[in-house]
N, C-alpha and C positions, 0 to 999 in steps of 0.2 A: 434652173441655172444654179451652179455651185462652183465654188472656189476651194482649189487645194494649194496649201502653203506646205511645201516640203523644206524642212529645216536643214541647211547646208552646215550650219553653226549651231551650238547651244545658244538657247535664248532664255534669259531670265529678266526678273525686275531690273537689272541695271544696264542693261544693253537695248532698251526701248522696244518691248515687246508689243505685239499687236494688241490693241483693247477693242472690244466687240460689244455694243450694247444688245443684250440677249433679247430676241424677239422683234428687234427693230425692223427687219426684213419683212415683216408682216404688213406694213404701214406704206409700202409702195415706195414710189419717189417722193422724197421729202424736200420741200422747198427750204433753202438756207434759213430762213427765219424760223422754221419749226424744228431745227436740229437741237437748240437748247433745251426744249421742252422734252424730246425723245431722250436725251442724254440725263436729264432730270430725273425722269420717270423710271428708267430702265436700269437694271442690274448691269453692272461690267464683268465681263469675261476677259481674263488677262491670258492671251496666248502663248504662254511658255512651252520650252520643248527641247528636246536633245536633238543632237544631230541625227538625221534619219527619221525623225518623226515627221508626221503629216498631220496638219490642221485641216478640218474640212469646215467651211461655213457657206452660208447663203451669200451669194454675190453681192445683194443690195443690201445687207446689213450695213448699219452706221459703225464705222471702225476708224482707228487713227493709231498713232504711235506717239508716245512720250519721247522726247528726246535723250539718247541714251546718257548715263553717267559714268560708264566705264569704256575703255579703249577695246573691248572685246568685239570681234567681228559680230553681225546679226544677218547673214545673208541667208537669203530664202529663195526658192524658185515658186513663183506665184502663177498657178495657171487657173484660167476661167473656162468653164465648160458650159456650153448651153446647146439645146436642140432646137431653139426657136429664134426668132428675131428679138431684138430688144424692145420693148414697148416705147410708142413715141413719146417723147421727143428724143430718147436715149438712142444713140447709134455705136455699132462696133467702130473702133479705130483700126482700121486694116492696115495701116502704112507700117 
């Protein structure tokens, strides 16, 4: 499983870039109570990019975005790819 994020607009520290905990996808599905530990132990990658750039990441990586502090847009096209069914109890939302 992989996620592609195509930047429609430039994205820097001021407009809420995606932050990913490196290597967190290797832990599988994490219960909410374990997220804090994963964040504390992991290095953070900040997903900056220019319009037209593509960011590729593992789909189950722990990630979030901080609130933007500028009025600049941060539009992205987010595409998830997989050739397999999700491991239980996860399910694809097809609606």
